GUKOL-131742 format. One record per atom (N, C-alpha, C, O): x, y, z; chain; residue number from 1; atom name. Coordinates in steps of 0.05 Angstrom, whole numbers, plus 32768, in hexadecimal, padded with zeros to 4 digits. Layout:
N
X:Y:Z:A:NUM:CA
...
// end
This chain:
162
859A:880D:8544:A:1:N
85A6:87FF:855D:A:1:CA
85B0:87E6:8551:A:1:C
85A4:87D5:8543:A:1:O
85CD:87E6:855B:A:2:N
85DE:87D0:8552:A:2:CA
85E7:87BF:8565:A:2:C
85F2:87C9:8578:A:2:O
85E3:87A4:8563:A:3:N
85ED:8793:8571:A:3:CA
85FE:8783:8572:A:3:C
85FF:8775:855E:A:3:O
8614:877B:858A:A:4:N
8630:8774:8581:A:4:CA
862E:875B:8597:A:4:C
8624:875D:85AE:A:4:O
8639:8743:858B:A:5:N
863A:8731:859B:A:5:CA
8658:8729:85AE:A:5:C
866B:8726:859F:A:5:O
865C:8725:85C7:A:6:N
866E:8723:85D1:A:6:CA
866E:8708:85E1:A:6:C
865A:86FD:85EA:A:6:O
868F:86FC:85E4:A:7:N
8687:86EA:85F9:A:7:CA
868F:86EC:8617:A:7:C
86A6:86F5:861A:A:7:O
8685:86E7:862B:A:8:N
8689:86E9:8647:A:8:CA
868A:86D2:865B:A:8:C
8677:86C6:8664:A:8:O
86A1:86CF:865E:A:9:N
86A8:86BE:866D:A:9:CA
86A7:86C9:868B:A:9:C
86B7:86DB:8690:A:9:O
8697:86BF:86A0:A:10:N
868E:86C6:86B7:A:10:CA
86A3:86B1:86CD:A:10:C
86A4:8699:86C9:A:10:O
86B4:86C1:86E4:A:11:N
86C6:86B7:86EA:A:11:CA
86C7:86A1:86FA:A:11:C
86DC:8697:8703:A:11:O
86A7:8698:8700:A:12:N
86A1:8685:870F:A:12:CA
869D:8669:8703:A:12:C
8695:8655:870E:A:12:O
86A6:866C:86E4:A:13:N
869C:864F:86D1:A:13:CA
86B0:8655:86B9:A:13:C
86BB:866A:86B2:A:13:O
86B0:8640:86B3:A:14:N
86C9:863F:869A:A:14:CA
86BA:8641:867D:A:14:C
86C6:8641:8668:A:14:O
869A:8644:867F:A:15:N
8684:8641:8669:A:15:CA
868A:8667:8660:A:15:C
868D:867B:866D:A:15:O
868A:8661:8642:A:16:N
8686:867D:8639:A:16:CA
866B:8680:862E:A:16:C
8661:8671:861D:A:16:O
865E:8697:863A:A:17:N
8647:869E:862E:A:17:CA
8647:86B6:861D:A:17:C
8655:86CA:8622:A:17:O
8634:86B2:8603:A:18:N
862F:86C2:85F3:A:18:CA
8617:86D4:85F7:A:18:C
8600:86CC:85F4:A:18:O
861D:86EF:85FE:A:19:N
860C:8703:860C:A:19:CA
8607:871A:85EF:A:19:C
8619:8724:85E2:A:19:O
85F2:871C:85ED:A:20:N
85ED:8733:85D5:A:20:CA
85F1:8756:85E3:A:20:C
85E2:875E:85F5:A:20:O
8600:8763:85DD:A:21:N
8604:8780:85E8:A:21:CA
85F8:8793:85D5:A:21:C
8606:879D:85C3:A:21:O
85E3:8796:85D8:A:22:N
85CD:87B1:85C6:A:22:CA
85E2:87C9:85D2:A:22:C
85EC:87CA:85E8:A:22:O
85E4:87DB:85BB:A:23:N
85F5:87F8:85BD:A:23:CA
85D8:8808:85AC:A:23:C
85CC:8806:8597:A:23:O
85D7:8817:85C5:A:24:N
85BF:8828:85B0:A:24:CA
85C6:884B:85C0:A:24:C
85C8:8856:85D7:A:24:O
85C8:8853:85A2:A:25:N
85DA:8872:85A7:A:25:CA
85BE:887E:859E:A:25:C
85B3:8877:8589:A:25:O
85AE:8896:85B4:A:26:N
859F:88AA:85AC:A:26:CA
85A1:88BB:85AE:A:26:C
859F:88C7:85C3:A:26:O
85A6:88C9:8590:A:27:N
85AE:88E5:8599:A:27:CA
85A1:88F5:858B:A:27:C
8595:88ED:8577:A:27:O
85A2:8912:8595:A:28:N
858E:8929:8594:A:28:CA
85A1:893F:858F:A:28:C
85A9:8950:859F:A:28:O
85A7:893D:8578:A:29:N
85B2:895B:8572:A:29:CA
85D7:894D:8579:A:29:C
85DF:8936:8573:A:29:O
85E3:8960:8585:A:30:N
8601:8953:8598:A:30:CA
85F7:894A:85AC:A:30:C
8609:893E:85B9:A:30:O
85E1:8948:85B6:A:31:N
85E0:893C:85D9:A:31:CA
85DD:8918:85D6:A:31:C
85D5:890A:85C3:A:31:O
85E4:8914:85E6:A:32:N
85EB:88F0:85E5:A:32:CA
85D9:88F1:85FF:A:32:C
85DD:8901:8610:A:32:O
85C1:88DC:8603:A:33:N
85B5:88D4:861F:A:33:CA
85C7:88BE:8625:A:33:C
85D3:88AE:8617:A:33:O
85C6:88C2:863F:A:34:N
85DC:88AA:8649:A:34:CA
85C4:889D:865D:A:34:C
85AD:88A6:8663:A:34:O
85D2:8887:8665:A:35:N
85C8:8877:867E:A:35:CA
85C0:8889:8694:A:35:C
85CD:889F:8694:A:35:O
85B0:8887:86A6:A:36:N
85A9:8890:86BE:A:36:CA
85B1:8880:86D5:A:36:C
85A4:886D:86DC:A:36:O
85C7:8887:86E1:A:37:N
85CF:887C:8702:A:37:CA
85B7:887D:8712:A:37:C
85AC:8893:8713:A:37:O
85AD:8869:871E:A:38:N
8595:8868:8737:A:38:CA
85A2:8862:8756:A:38:C
85A2:886F:876B:A:38:O
85AA:8851:8750:A:39:N
85B4:8845:8775:A:39:CA
85CC:8835:8774:A:39:C
85D0:8829:875F:A:39:O
85DD:8833:8786:A:40:N
85ED:8820:8790:A:40:CA
85E4:880C:879B:A:40:C
85D9:880E:87B0:A:40:O
85E7:87F8:878F:A:41:N
85DA:87DB:87A4:A:41:CA
85F0:87CB:87B5:A:41:C
8606:87C4:87AC:A:41:O
85EB:87C8:87C8:A:42:N
85F8:87B8:87E0:A:42:CA
85EB:87A0:87E8:A:42:C
85D3:879E:87E9:A:42:O
85FE:878A:87EE:A:43:N
85F9:8776:87EF:A:43:CA
85FE:876D:880E:A:43:C
8613:8765:8819:A:43:O
85E1:876F:881B:A:44:N
85EB:876A:8836:A:44:CA
85E0:8750:8848:A:44:C
85CA:8749:8842:A:44:O
85EC:8743:885B:A:45:N
85EA:872B:8863:A:45:CA
85D0:8724:8877:A:45:C
85C7:870D:887C:A:45:O
85C4:8740:8882:A:46:N
85AC:8744:8892:A:46:CA
859C:8754:888A:A:46:C
859B:8767:8899:A:46:O
858D:8756:8877:A:47:N
8579:876B:886D:A:47:CA
856E:8779:8881:A:47:C
8571:8792:8881:A:47:O
855D:876C:8898:A:48:N
8554:8780:88A3:A:48:CA
855E:8792:88BC:A:48:C
8550:87A2:88C9:A:48:O
857E:878B:88C0:A:49:N
858C:8796:88D1:A:49:CA
8598:87B3:88C4:A:49:C
859E:87C8:88CE:A:49:O
859A:87A9:88A7:A:50:N
859F:87BC:8896:A:50:CA
8594:87D7:888E:A:50:C
859E:87ED:888A:A:50:O
8570:87CA:888D:A:51:N
855F:87E0:888D:A:51:CA
8563:87F5:88A3:A:51:C
8566:880E:88A1:A:51:O
8562:87E1:88BE:A:52:N
855E:87F8:88D6:A:52:CA
857A:8808:88D3:A:52:C
8579:8821:88D5:A:52:O
8593:87FB:88CF:A:53:N
859F:8810:88D1:A:53:CA
85A0:8826:88C0:A:53:C
85A6:883B:88CB:A:53:O
859B:8827:88A5:A:54:N
859C:8837:8894:A:54:CA
8583:884E:8896:A:54:C
8586:8864:888C:A:54:O
8567:8847:88A4:A:55:N
8557:8857:88B1:A:55:CA
855C:8863:88C2:A:55:C
8559:887C:88BF:A:55:O
856A:8856:88E4:A:56:N
856A:8858:88F4:A:56:CA
8587:886F:88F9:A:56:C
8587:8880:890B:A:56:O
859B:886A:88E9:A:57:N
85B0:8876:88EF:A:57:CA
85B6:888D:88DD:A:57:C
85BE:88A3:88E4:A:57:O
85B1:8883:88C1:A:58:N
85B4:889E:88B0:A:58:CA
859B:88A3:88A6:A:58:C
859B:88AA:888F:A:58:O
8584:88A2:88B2:A:59:N
8565:88B0:88AA:A:59:CA
855B:88A6:888A:A:59:C
854A:88B5:887F:A:59:O
8562:8893:8880:A:60:N
855F:8893:8868:A:60:CA
8544:887C:886A:A:60:C
8541:886B:887B:A:60:O
8532:8882:8854:A:61:N
8519:886F:8855:A:61:CA
8515:885F:8841:A:61:C
8521:8862:882B:A:61:O
8506:884D:8844:A:62:N
8501:8832:882C:A:62:CA
84F0:883F:881C:A:62:C
84DB:8849:8825:A:62:O
84FA:8843:87FE:A:63:N
84EA:884A:87EC:A:63:CA
84DA:882C:87E5:A:63:C
84C3:882C:87EE:A:63:O
84E1:8814:87D7:A:64:N
84D6:87FC:87D4:A:64:CA
84E0:87EA:87E1:A:64:C
84F9:87EB:87E2:A:64:O
84D5:87D3:87EF:A:65:N
84DD:87BD:8805:A:65:CA
84D2:87A2:87F0:A:65:C
84BB:8799:87F4:A:65:O
84DE:8799:87E0:A:66:N
84DF:877A:87D3:A:66:CA
84E2:8760:87E5:A:66:C
84DF:8749:87DF:A:66:O
84E8:876B:87FE:A:67:N
84F2:8753:880F:A:67:CA
8510:874F:8809:A:67:C
851E:8758:881C:A:67:O
851D:8746:87F5:A:68:N
853E:8741:87F1:A:68:CA
8548:8751:87E1:A:68:C
8560:8750:87DA:A:68:O
8532:8766:87D5:A:69:N
8540:8781:87CC:A:69:CA
852E:879C:87DA:A:69:C
8516:879E:87DA:A:69:O
853F:87AB:87E4:A:70:N
853C:87CB:87E7:A:70:CA
8543:87DC:87E2:A:70:C
855C:87DC:87E0:A:70:O
8531:87FA:87D9:A:71:N
8542:8806:87D1:A:71:CA
853B:881C:87E7:A:71:C
8524:8821:87EF:A:71:O
854D:8826:87EE:A:72:N
854B:884B:8802:A:72:CA
854F:885D:87F1:A:72:C
855B:8859:87DC:A:72:O
8544:8874:87FB:A:73:N
8548:8895:87EE:A:73:CA
8562:8895:87EE:A:73:C
8571:8886:87FB:A:73:O
8567:88A5:87E2:A:74:N
858A:88AA:87D6:A:74:CA
8599:88A0:87CB:A:74:C
85B0:88A8:87CD:A:74:O
8593:888A:87BC:A:75:N
85A1:887B:87AC:A:75:CA
85A9:8863:87B4:A:75:C
85BE:885B:87A9:A:75:O
859E:8856:87C5:A:76:N
85AD:883C:87D2:A:76:CA
8591:8822:87D0:A:76:C
857A:8823:87D7:A:76:O
859F:880E:87C4:A:77:N
8592:87FA:87C9:A:77:CA
85A1:87E7:87D8:A:77:C
85B9:87E3:87DA:A:77:O
858D:87DB:87E1:A:78:N
8599:87BF:87F5:A:78:CA
858F:87A3:87E6:A:78:C
857C:87A3:87D7:A:78:O
859E:878E:87EC:A:79:N
859A:8771:87DF:A:79:CA
859B:875E:87EC:A:79:C
85B2:8760:87F6:A:79:O
858F:8745:87F7:A:80:N
85A5:8733:8806:A:80:CA
85B2:8728:87F9:A:80:C
85B3:8728:87E1:A:80:O
85C5:871B:880E:A:81:N
85DF:8715:8801:A:81:CA
85D9:86F9:87EF:A:81:C
85E6:86F6:87DA:A:81:O
85C8:86E7:87F7:A:82:N
85BA:86D2:87E6:A:82:CA
85B0:86D8:87C8:A:82:C
85B3:86C5:87B8:A:82:O
85A6:86EF:87C0:A:83:N
859B:86F5:87AC:A:83:CA
85B7:86FA:87A0:A:83:C
85BC:86EC:878C:A:83:O
85CD:870D:87A8:A:84:N
85E2:8711:879C:A:84:CA
85F9:8703:8797:A:84:C
860B:8709:8787:A:84:O
85F5:86EA:87AA:A:85:N
860B:86D8:87A1:A:85:CA
85FA:86C5:878D:A:85:C
8604:86AE:878C:A:85:O
85E5:86CA:877F:A:86:N
85D8:86BB:8767:A:86:CA
85E2:86C8:8755:A:86:C
85F1:86BC:8745:A:86:O
85DC:86E6:8753:A:87:N
85E1:86EB:8742:A:87:CA
85F8:86F4:8737:A:87:C
85F9:86F8:871E:A:87:O
8612:86F9:874A:A:88:N
862C:86F9:873C:A:88:CA
863C:86DB:873C:A:88:C
8653:86D9:8733:A:88:O
862A:86C2:8749:A:89:N
8632:86AC:8741:A:89:CA
8642:86A7:874F:A:89:C
8653:869D:8741:A:89:O
864B:86A6:8769:A:90:N
8660:869C:8782:A:90:CA
8655:86A2:8798:A:90:C
8643:86B2:879B:A:90:O
865F:8694:87AA:A:91:N
8658:8699:87C7:A:91:CA
866F:86A6:87D1:A:91:C
866F:86B6:87E3:A:91:O
8685:869D:87C3:A:92:N
869D:86B3:87D1:A:92:CA
869B:86D4:87CD:A:92:C
86A5:86E2:87BC:A:92:O
8687:86DB:87E7:A:93:N
8685:86FA:87F0:A:93:CA
8696:8700:880B:A:93:C
8695:86F4:8820:A:93:O
86A3:8717:8805:A:94:N
86B7:8716:8820:A:94:CA
86AB:8735:882C:A:94:C
86B3:874B:8824:A:94:O
8697:8732:883F:A:95:N
8697:8748:884F:A:95:CA
86A5:8746:8870:A:95:C
86AC:8730:887A:A:95:O
86A8:875D:887A:A:96:N
86AE:8775:886F:A:96:CA
86C6:877A:8860:A:96:C
86DA:876D:8865:A:96:O
86C6:8792:8849:A:97:N
86D8:8793:883B:A:97:CA
86E0:87B1:883A:A:97:C
86D3:87C1:8847:A:97:O
86F4:87BA:882B:A:98:N
86FD:87D5:8830:A:98:CA
86FC:87E5:8814:A:98:C
870A:87F9:8810:A:98:O
86EB:87DB:8802:A:99:N
86F2:87E5:87EC:A:99:CA
86D6:87F7:87DE:A:99:C
86D5:87FE:87C6:A:99:O
86C5:87FB:87EE:A:100:N
86B2:8809:87EB:A:100:CA
86AE:881D:8800:A:100:C
86B6:8819:8817:A:100:O
86A4:882E:87FA:A:101:N
869D:8845:880C:A:101:CA
8681:8854:8806:A:101:C
867A:8855:87EE:A:101:O
8671:8860:8819:A:102:N
865A:886D:8814:A:102:CA
8663:8883:881E:A:102:C
8670:8881:8832:A:102:O
865E:88A0:8813:A:103:N
8664:88B6:881F:A:103:CA
864A:88CB:881E:A:103:C
863E:88D7:880D:A:103:O
864A:88C9:8839:A:104:N
862B:88E3:8845:A:104:CA
8636:8900:884B:A:104:C
864E:8906:8850:A:104:O
8621:8912:884A:A:105:N
8635:892C:8850:A:105:CA
8615:8936:8863:A:105:C
85FE:8930:885D:A:105:O
861F:8948:887C:A:106:N
860F:8952:888E:A:106:CA
861A:8968:8894:A:106:C
8632:8969:8896:A:106:O
8608:897F:8899:A:107:N
8605:899C:88A1:A:107:CA
8605:899C:88B9:A:107:C
8616:89AD:88BB:A:107:O
8600:8997:88CE:A:108:N
85FF:8993:88EC:A:108:CA
8612:8980:88EC:A:108:C
860E:896E:88DB:A:108:O
8623:897C:88F7:A:109:N
863D:8961:88FC:A:109:CA
863A:895A:8918:A:109:C
8635:8943:8920:A:109:O
863F:8971:8929:A:110:N
8634:8973:8941:A:110:CA
861A:895D:8949:A:110:C
861D:8948:8956:A:110:O
8604:8965:893E:A:111:N
85EC:8959:8946:A:111:CA
85ED:893D:8938:A:111:C
85DE:892B:8941:A:111:O
85FB:8938:8927:A:112:N
85F9:891E:8913:A:112:CA
860D:8904:8927:A:112:C
8609:88EC:8929:A:112:O
8627:8916:8935:A:113:N
8630:8906:8941:A:113:CA
8624:8900:8960:A:113:C
862A:88E9:8967:A:113:O
8617:890D:8971:A:114:N
860C:8900:8984:A:114:CA
85F8:88F4:8977:A:114:C
85F4:88E0:8985:A:114:O
85E7:88F2:8964:A:115:N
85DC:88DF:8960:A:115:CA
85E9:88BB:8959:A:115:C
85E3:88A4:8960:A:115:O
85F8:88C5:894A:A:116:N
8608:88A8:8940:A:116:CA
860F:88A1:895D:A:116:C
860C:8889:8960:A:116:O
8618:88AE:8978:A:117:N
8621:88A4:8990:A:117:CA
8605:8894:89A0:A:117:C
8605:8887:89B4:A:117:O
85F4:889B:8992:A:118:N
85DC:8886:89A0:A:118:CA
85DD:886D:898E:A:118:C
85C7:8862:898D:A:118:O
85EA:8864:8983:A:119:N
85EC:884A:8973:A:119:CA
860E:883E:897A:A:119:C
8623:8849:8980:A:119:O
8602:8823:8975:A:120:N
8623:8811:8976:A:120:CA
862A:8814:895B:A:120:C
8620:880B:8947:A:120:O
8643:8827:895D:A:121:N
8652:8822:8943:A:121:CA
8669:8820:8941:A:121:C
8677:8827:8954:A:121:O
8672:8818:892C:A:122:N
868E:8810:8931:A:122:CA
86A6:8825:8917:A:122:C
86AC:8820:88FF:A:122:O
86AA:8831:8922:A:123:N
86C1:884C:8916:A:123:CA
86D4:8842:890F:A:123:C
86E3:8835:891E:A:123:O
86D7:8847:88F6:A:124:N
86F5:8841:88EA:A:124:CA
8708:8852:88F0:A:124:C
871E:884B:88E8:A:124:O
8707:8868:88FC:A:125:N
8717:887F:8910:A:125:CA
8709:8887:891D:A:125:C
86F2:8883:8917:A:125:O
870E:8898:8934:A:126:N
8705:88AB:8941:A:126:CA
86F3:88BB:8936:A:126:C
86EE:88B5:891E:A:126:O
86E8:88CC:893D:A:127:N
86D3:88E5:8936:A:127:CA
86F0:88FA:8932:A:127:C
86FF:8904:8943:A:127:O
86EF:88FA:891E:A:128:N
8710:8917:891F:A:128:CA
8708:891F:8901:A:128:C
8703:8910:88EE:A:128:O
8709:8944:8902:A:129:N
8706:8950:88F2:A:129:CA
8719:8953:88D7:A:129:C
872A:8963:88DF:A:129:O
871E:894D:88C0:A:130:N
8730:894F:88B0:A:130:CA
8726:895A:8897:A:130:C
8720:894E:8882:A:130:O
8725:8979:889F:A:131:N
871C:898E:887F:A:131:CA
86F8:8982:887C:A:131:C
86E6:8988:888B:A:131:O
86F8:8976:886C:A:132:N
86D2:896F:885D:A:132:CA
86CB:8954:886F:A:132:C
86B3:894F:886E:A:132:O
86D8:8944:887E:A:133:N
86D3:892C:8882:A:133:CA
86D4:891E:88A5:A:133:C
86E9:8917:88AF:A:133:O
86BE:891D:88B0:A:134:N
86BC:891D:88C5:A:134:CA
86C4:88FF:88D5:A:134:C
86D1:88FC:88EA:A:134:O
86BA:88ED:88C3:A:135:N
86BA:88D2:88D4:A:135:CA
86B5:88C4:88C1:A:135:C
86A9:88CD:88AD:A:135:O
86C1:88A3:88C3:A:136:N
86B9:888F:88B7:A:136:CA
86B6:887C:88C9:A:136:C
86C5:8875:88DC:A:136:O
869D:8871:88BE:A:137:N
8687:885C:88D2:A:137:CA
8688:8843:88C4:A:137:C
868D:8845:88AC:A:137:O
8684:8828:88CE:A:138:N
8674:8813:88BB:A:138:CA
8659:880B:88C9:A:138:C
8651:880B:88E0:A:138:O
8649:8800:88A9:A:139:N
8632:87FA:88AD:A:139:CA
8639:87DE:88BF:A:139:C
8651:87D7:88C4:A:139:O
861E:87CC:88CA:A:140:N
861F:87B7:88CB:A:140:CA
8629:87A6:88C1:A:140:C
8635:8794:88CD:A:140:O
8626:87A7:88A8:A:141:N
8633:8794:8895:A:141:CA
864B:8794:888B:A:141:C
8655:8784:887B:A:141:O
8658:87AB:8896:A:142:N
8673:87B1:8892:A:142:CA
8682:87C0:887C:A:142:C
8698:87BF:8873:A:142:O
8663:87D4:8876:A:143:N
8668:87E6:885A:A:143:CA
8672:8801:8867:A:143:C
8665:8810:8876:A:143:O
8690:8804:885C:A:144:N
8696:8827:8867:A:144:CA
8684:8840:8869:A:144:C
8678:8842:8854:A:144:O
867E:8853:887C:A:145:N
8674:886D:886F:A:145:CA
8681:887C:8871:A:145:C
8698:8874:8875:A:145:O
867E:8892:8871:A:146:N
868F:88AD:886D:A:146:CA
8682:88BF:8873:A:146:C
866D:88C0:8865:A:146:O
8685:88D4:8886:A:147:N
866F:88DE:8889:A:147:CA
8684:8901:888D:A:147:C
8694:8906:889E:A:147:O
867C:8912:8878:A:148:N
8682:892B:886E:A:148:CA
8670:8943:8871:A:148:C
8657:8944:8871:A:148:O
8680:8956:8874:A:149:N
8672:8976:8879:A:149:CA
8666:897E:885E:A:149:C
8676:8985:884D:A:149:O
864F:897F:8857:A:150:N
864C:898D:8835:A:150:CA
865A:89A0:882B:A:150:C
8665:89B0:883A:A:150:O
865D:89A2:8814:A:151:N
8668:89B9:8807:A:151:CA
8662:89D1:880E:A:151:C
8674:89E1:880E:A:151:O
8647:89D9:8815:A:152:N
8643:89F3:8820:A:152:CA
864D:89FB:8832:A:152:C
8659:8A10:8832:A:152:O
8649:89E4:884D:A:153:N
8659:89E5:8867:A:153:CA
8677:89EB:886A:A:153:C
8682:89F9:887B:A:153:O
8683:89DA:884E:A:154:N
86A3:89DC:8851:A:154:CA
86A9:89F2:884B:A:154:C
86BA:89FC:885A:A:154:O
86A0:8A04:8832:A:155:N
86A2:8A17:8823:A:155:CA
86A5:8A32:883A:A:155:C
86B5:8A45:883B:A:155:O
8690:8A2C:8848:A:156:N
868C:8A41:8864:A:156:CA
86A1:8A3F:8878:A:156:C
86AC:8A51:8884:A:156:O
86A5:8A22:8879:A:157:N
86C0:8A24:8893:A:157:CA
86D5:8A31:8884:A:157:C
86DD:8A48:888B:A:157:O
86DE:8A24:886F:A:158:N
86F7:8A2E:885B:A:158:CA
86FA:8A4C:885F:A:158:C
870F:8A54:886A:A:158:O
86E0:8A62:8855:A:159:N
86E2:8A7C:8854:A:159:CA
86E8:8A87:8870:A:159:C
86F9:8A97:8877:A:159:O
86D3:8A78:8881:A:160:N
86DE:8A8A:8896:A:160:CA
86F9:8A85:88A0:A:160:C
8705:8A98:88AA:A:160:O
8703:8A72:889F:A:161:N
8725:8A6C:88A5:A:161:CA
873D:8A7E:889D:A:161:C
8753:8A7D:88A8:A:161:O
8735:8A93:8885:A:162:N
8745:8AA0:887F:A:162:CA
8741:8ABB:8896:A:162:C
8750:8ACE:8896:A:162:O
// end
């Protein structure tokens, strides 16, 4: 184990903070064990509305609900904006923004589009098919979602066009 001291200046303060970064290399022959990606965290201004959207519209289930922090199946975690602001040490959070997009795939596009029509959805553009992508729409908190065909379905469509 090798520790290295670094200066870390947070943009919201002029103070330099000293942190210790531990670099751990676990080697088994030529294999290097890497960090495990577990989820994408989204800061939301309305937790209840967000939980309802991800469940009702996208069919995602709540795995853990700790109030201000909620984990959904499929690798998405939600956190209240209040907690997020304390973590990033700024109150300057801009929603909606167009720098993030979550990508979902669906085999039965027609059925899912009919399902979407039962909700009040803000579409980035009309439901149009462009190779693999059918639609882009927004969550109530302004996060862009893109809906595409699964690779299996896309390959079948492209194969049948020849």
